[in-house]
N, C-alpha and C positions, 0 to 999 in steps of 0.2 A: 673552554674545547671545542671543537666544530663537533658538529651534531653528524650522527649516523644512523642511518637507515637501513633495516635491511627488507632486499625485495624478493621475490621468489612465484614462482608458476602456480595456477591452479592444482596440478598432480601432485601437489605436495599434498592433499587432502588433509590440511590443515582447519579444524571447524574455526565458524566465522570470530565466535566468543573468544576463542584465545588468542586469532589474529587482530583480533579488535584492543583486546586486553595487553598482548606485547606492541604495539603499532606497526604492526609486521605487515607492510605493502603486499599485494598480491597482484597479478594479471593472470585474467583467465584464458585458459585453451579453448576450442571451438569444438562442439559433441553434434553430430548431423545426423537425423533421422530423413534421411532420402532428402528433401528438399528445405527439408524445417533445421532452422539450426539455433544452438543452444549456447549461450557462455555460462562454461563449467561453473558450478557453485555459485550461480549470480541470477541466470533465468532457469537456467534446471537444478535440483539438488539431487543426494544420491537417490533418496526413496523412492523421488517421484522416477526418477532414470530406471532404478532395476525396475519399475512396478513397464515401465513403456518398454524396454529391455524384453522381457519374458511376452508380451503380449506381441510385438512387431514383428513382421515379415521381412523388413529391412534392418541387415545386419548396420547399425552405426558403422561410423567413421568419425575420424577425430580429425583436426586441425592445429598446426600452435598459432599464438599472436604475430603480425605482423611485426617487420619491424617499425613502422609508424606506429603502432599502436605503444610498441615499447620507448620511443623515442616521445612521442605525449605523457607516458607514463613517467619518466625522466624528469620533463619541464615539472611537469604538475608540482614534482617532489621538489625539485629546486625552489621552485613559485613559495611551496609551503613552509620550506626550513630555511630558505635564503640559499643564498648562493655557492655557500662554504659546505654546502651539504656532502657527505661520502656516501657515497649508495654502495651496498654490497649486494649482489644480485645472485642468489643461491637456486639453480635450476635442474630438471629434470633432465635426464642422462641423454645427453648428445648422441647416442648409440640408439635409441629410441625413440627421439623427437626430434625437430629445426627450431625448438623453444630457445634452447641456448645458441644458435647460430641467429636467429631473428635480434635476440637481446645484443648480439654484438653488432649485429649490423646497425641496430636502432640506433646503438652508443654511435657509430660513426656519422651518420645524419642530424647529428645536431650541431648547430650553427654556433652557440655557447660553450664555452669547456666545462662538466662537470667531472668531480672525481668519483668514478664508478669501476668497483670491480667485480667482471663479473665472472663464476663459477660455474663448470660442469659438476654436477654432484657427480654421475656417473653409477647417481640412486633413482631410487623409483617411491612415489605415496609417500606412505608417515616416513619411511626410509629417510630423505632430505627436508621430511619436515618434521623430523625430530631436530636433526640439524640448526634448520631452518630460527625453530625455538630456543634452544641453546644457545644458538649468535643474538637472537634479541635479547634474552635475560642478561647476557653479558654488557650488549648494549645501556641496559638499562643498571647493569653495577656498574658503569663507568668506567667499561675498558676501551683503549683506544683501539684505533683499528687495526693496527696492528696486533695486536692480542685479542682480538676476536677472528682475524685469521687464520693466527695462529691454531685457536679453539676448532675452528670449522675445518682444517687439516687434519688433524688429528683424528674428530671424530668420522669423516668420512673417509681417512685410514682405518679404522676403530671398529666402525660399529658392523654386525653382520646381519644379516636376514634368510630365512626361510620361507618360503612358502608351498602353499597348494592347491591345487582348484579344484571344484567338484567334479566337473565335469570337464571333458576336452574336445568339447563339441562349440564351445568361444574362441581358441587358441587356433582349431584347426579352421573357422568361417573365418579367422582376420589375418591365415596362412604361414600362424607359426610351427603348425605341424601337419604332417599330410594325413588323408584323410582315411587311409588304410590302418595307419595308425592312434587315431583317435577312435574307430571300430574297433581294431583291437586290443584298446586300452581300457574300454567301455565293455567290453566283451568278459574281459578278463579282471575286471573292478581294478585295473593302475593307478596309483598315486603316484604322479610324480611330482617329488620333491623339485621347487624349483628354488634357484639363487641368483645372484647378482656378479657377476664376474668382474676383475677389474676396471675390465675397458665398457662398465656398465651394461652389459649383454643380459639377459636373460640368458641362464644356461640351468640344465639339468645336474640334479646334488645328485640323486638317486632313486630309483621307482623299488614302491614298494605296493604292497597290495593289503588293499583297504585301508578308509581314514585311520581307525583306531592305530594300526603299525605305523603308519607315518606321523600320529601326534608322536605317538611314544619316541621316532626317531628324532624330530625336529627337536623335542627335550634333552632328549643325549646332545643333542651338539648346543645344546643354551648350557646345558651344564659344563662340558669338556671346554667352553669357553668360559665360561665364570671361573672357575678353579675355587672358588669357595670368596672368591672379592665380591663388594660390591658393584652391583650392575642396573643400571633403567633398563625397561623391556618394554614393547610396546606388542599389543597382536591388532594384527590391521585385520580388516573382515569386511568382503559383499556382501551386503543384505543377511548377515548373519550375525548379529549380535550378541546374543542370548551366548553361542558356541562362543564366541572370541571370551564373554566376561566370563563363562565357566573355564577355558583353556586361562585367562589370564591367572585367575585365583590357584590352580591347579601347579604354575609356575612359582607363584609369590611362596606358595608352599613349601616348594623347592631350593629355591635360588634366596641369597640374601641383595633383594629388590628395596631398595632404597624409593625409587619412584616410578610409575607404572601408569602406559594410556590405553587407551581401548582406541583406535581411527577408524572411521567408514573407508572403504576405499571409494576413492569419486568414480562420474562417469568416465575421467578419460581412462583408467587404467582398468575401470569395470568390463570398458568396450570389450578389451581382449582376453582377462581375466574370466570374466564372467559372475555370475553372483555362486555364493558358495564359497568362494575364492578366503582363505584363511591364512594369514600370515606370520610372523614374529620374529623382531628386532628387539637386538640385544645389545648395548653397549658397557663399557665400565667408567665407572662413575669415579672419577678420579679427578 
């Protein structure tokens, strides 16, 4: 059987130990504080990033890998696994980043043909990260390329996510909402619950007052999705592990959870969401 390699980007927020254990290849995005440039999850980790973010007077920016970096990655994977390798790349929503487009252009730059399938997940953070993990597990189980692609398609269709930011400051600084909306939201203690629409764009789901009500509303949506069926659940967080772990325990006490994860939102998504962001994602286990 031809070898299959799963490839993703650092915005999938899969920790290094899990990537290594499942042989997941990763291309890092870049995080820039002024003139300083870092490779996400390579030369800057989430913990150091949030410390710097809180102290910095400069709003960080992010940028996708170049097409040349992708072309180089494809060639290295082929050199490692042989010319018959089949690469499946699952990337951050093209509506949020140029990463997927860089991956496509990088493929077109290759002199020697490699079997490469590239997927715009229309998701972000561990939402597409969980899909990457499940795809890599399917490869480990000896599934064919088509079987893996079918699994990816189902998961991307089924997976749901809801998240809330602790402060509207970073969304405002990043140009996602206006200054007046951010100020009004902060004064009224508004906690917007956000989600990702089918095109991969961050979109408002509901606005509530206070974190407790927001968490309760999110759990209500998780229960409605699960309908007492077995589910896999992850809680993602930006520098709020204790809150995330406590929330996950609550969810596990209320839903038939077969597997659960706590994942830290990395520098790329954290740049726009800010510290204190909490998100829940859920998918049926079938």
